[in-house]
N, C-alpha and C positions, 0 to 999 in steps of 0.2 A: 284448797290445800287441806292436808291432814295435820291436825294440831293436837299435840299431847299437852294436857293441862296437868300441872303438878298438884300434889296433895294440898299444899298451902293455899293455892288459889281456889281450889274446890272447897276447902274448909272455910275460907273467908266468904265465899259465895253462899254456901248452903247451911253452914252451921252458925256463922256470925252475921249472916244476912247483909253483907256489904252490897249496897245498891249499885255501886260502880262495877263491882266484880260480877254481880248478877247480870248486868247489862252486857258485859264482856262475854259471858257464857251464852247469853241469848244471841248475840251477834255471831259468835263462832258456830253455834248450832244451826243458825239460819243460812249462813253463807259458806261454811266449810264443814269438814268432818272432824268431830271430836274423837280423839283417840285416848283411851285409858289403858293402863297396864294393870296386870294382876297385882303387882307390888303397890301401886298407887291406891287401888281399891282396898286392899288389905290394910294398908297404913291408915287410910281415912277411916275405915271401920274401927280399927284399934284405938285411934286417938279420940274419935267421937265417943266410943263406949267408955273410955277412961275419963274424959273430961266433961262430956255432955251426954250422959247415958239417957236422959229424957228425950234426946233428939235422934236416938239410934233408929227407931222405927221409921221416922221420916226419911232418914238417910237410905234405908232399904227401899222405900217407895221411890226415892229419887233415882236410884239405879235402874228401877223398872221402867221409869218414864223418860229418862234422859237418853236421847239417841247417841250412841257411841259405838265405836269399833274397839274391840278388846284385843290387846296383844299380850302375849305371855312373857313374863320376866323370868329369865333363867335363874335357878337357885344357885348355881355355881358360876361365878364370874371371875375370869382372869383379868385382874386390874391392869396388867401390863398391856393388854390388847386395846385399851380405851384411853381417852384423854384423862389426864390427872384432874381429880376433884378433891378438895381438901377434906370434906366430910364424907367418910366412907358410907354413911347411910344414904347419901345422894347418888352414889354410883349406880344402884339398880335402876333409878329413874333415868339417868343419862344413858345407860345401856339399853333400856327399853326404847328410848327415843331413837337411838342409832339403829338397833336391829329391826325396829318397827318401820324404819325409813320414813319417819314423819318429816314434814317440812319445817315445822316450828314447834319449839318447846316453850310454853308460857309458864314462868315461875316467878315467884316473889323472893326466892332464896338467893341471897347475895353470894353464896358459895359457887353458884353457876356463872357469875359475871366474868371471872378470869378464864373460864374453860374455852379452849380453842377447838372448834370442830367445823369441818366443812358443811356438814349437815347433821343435825337440824340447826336452824337459826335459833339461838336462845334469846328470849325476849322477856321483859317484865310485862305485866298487864298494861301499864301505861305506854310503853314503847310499841307494843302491838297495836293498840288503839291509834296511836299517833301515825303509825305507818300504814295500817290496813283498815282502820276503823271507820 
């Protein structure tokens, strides 16, 4: 499966060093294809530089070592073409997942919970492990 991992999951794994989330990332990279979007990468870099500048260089190294497929997030998005999501900052992630035709979007963001979409399947890290783990 092709799996898009949201910024908050990557942040928990690589910046906060959450053991459970690191295990999830390892599992996905071994058994599936990790997909990241340009928006997610830019957001993760921005948040890391702002909140944990001492970890920024390690983040750069991560992107060089982590096997992933990159998809482009469009700069202009017509929100009427996509399912409604409360937080407009999450729309580029949802759009990336849809246009990138990923199978699963793993996110810890509660704003994705009410989103109804045929594809991708939107899951929390825990629900992904319970179903596919």
